[in-house]
N, C-alpha and C positions, 0 to 999 in steps of 0.2 A: 301469817307467812307459811305456816304448815299446809294451808289449803293450796297454795301455789305448788308446793312440792308434790302434793297428792294429785293435782290436775296434770302436772308434768308426767307423773308416773302413769296415769290413765292414758295420756297421749302416747307414751312409748309402748304401752301394752297394745293399743290400737294399731300403732305403726308396725310393730313386729308381728302382731297377729295377722295383719293384711299381707305381710311378707310371707309368712308361713302358708297362708291360704293360697297365695300365688304359686308357691313352690309345690303345693299338693295338687293343683289343677294342671291340666295339660297346657291350656292357654291362660295367660294372666287375666284374672277377672277384674282386678283393681289396678288401673293404670297410674293413678296419682295417689300414692300412699300418704303423702303429706296432708292432703285434704280429707282422705278417708279416715285418718286417725283422729281428726277433729270431731267426727260424729259421736263417738262415745263420750268425748269430753263435754260437748254441748248437751248431750243427754243427761250426764251426771250433773252438770251445772243447773239445768232446769229443775231437776229433781231436788237438788240442794236448795235452790231458791224457794221451791214450793214448801219444803220442810221449814225453812226459816220463817216464811210468811205465816204458816199455819200454827206454829208454836209460839208461845210467849217468850220474847227475848229476856235475858237477864236484866235486872234493874240498871238503868243508866245507859242502855244501849238501844238505839232506835232500830226499827226494821230496815230502814233505808241504809243506815251505816253498816248494818250487818250484811246486807246484800251487796253493798258496794265493796266492802273489804274482804268478804268471804267468797263472793261469787264473781263479780264483775272484774275486779283487778286480776285474779289468777287467770280468768278466761281471756282477758286481753293479752296478758303475758304469753300464754300458750299460743294464741292465735298469731301474734306478732312473731314469735319464735318459729312457728310452722311456716309462715310466709318467708322468713329469712332463710331457713333451711332449704325451702323449695327454690328460692332465687339462687342460693349458692350451688345447689345441685345442678341447676340449668347452666350456670356459668362453667361448672366443671365439665359437664357433658359437651358444651360447645368447644372448650379447650381440648378435650380428648378427641373430638371429631376433627378439629383442625390439625392436631398433631398426627392423627391417623391418615388424613388425606394429604398432608404436605409431602411425605416421601413419595407417594404415588404421583403427585403432580410433578415433583422433581424428576422422577423416573420417566414420566411421560414426556417431559420437556427434553430430557437427555435423549430419549428414544426418538423423538421427532427431530432433534438436531442431527442425530446419527442418520436418520432416514433421509433428511434433506441433503446431507453430505453424500450419501450413497446415490441419491437421485442426481445430484450435480455431477458426480463422477461418471454415472451412467450416461447422462446427456453429453458429457464431454467425450466419452468413448463413442457415442453414436454420431457425433458431429462429423468426424472424418468419413464415416460410412455414408452419411447423407450427401456429403460433397462428392464422394466417389460415385454414388448413384446418380446425382444430378449431372456430373460430368459425363457419365455413360449415357444418360437420357439426352443430354445436349449433343453428344457426338452422334447418337443414332438419329436425332432429328436433323442434324446437319447432313448426314449421309442420305437421308430421305429427300432433302431439298435438292441435293446435287443430282440425284437420280431422276427427279422430275424435271 
């Protein structure tokens, strides 16, 4: 079980190391820190497995069981944890995005409703002008007809 804690420790070193690297650079070099942090974990796991295979295990322990419990199980736990955190981060980003855009949508809807109200009132104000203009045109056409 102590191997699992050590693998988690290596994962967080990689995760925060990539965060520090992104802060030091002008443009972020590592876009997905969750996956980037798995690289040192897998590197250490392969090195650990290599050492287990090349050294004689204690009596009563097979190489397969040592690899299974010392390498594979912690590696699976860390990988599943990274996928879970990545999934939760994506959901949180989606929620933040919808919360950030919702007030803008409400403001746009209110603004467009106000614009429509203003357009309707402008059209209502222009309607008597149009009828006056059409009456003037009609009277001028009538006067032209009577002259001819």
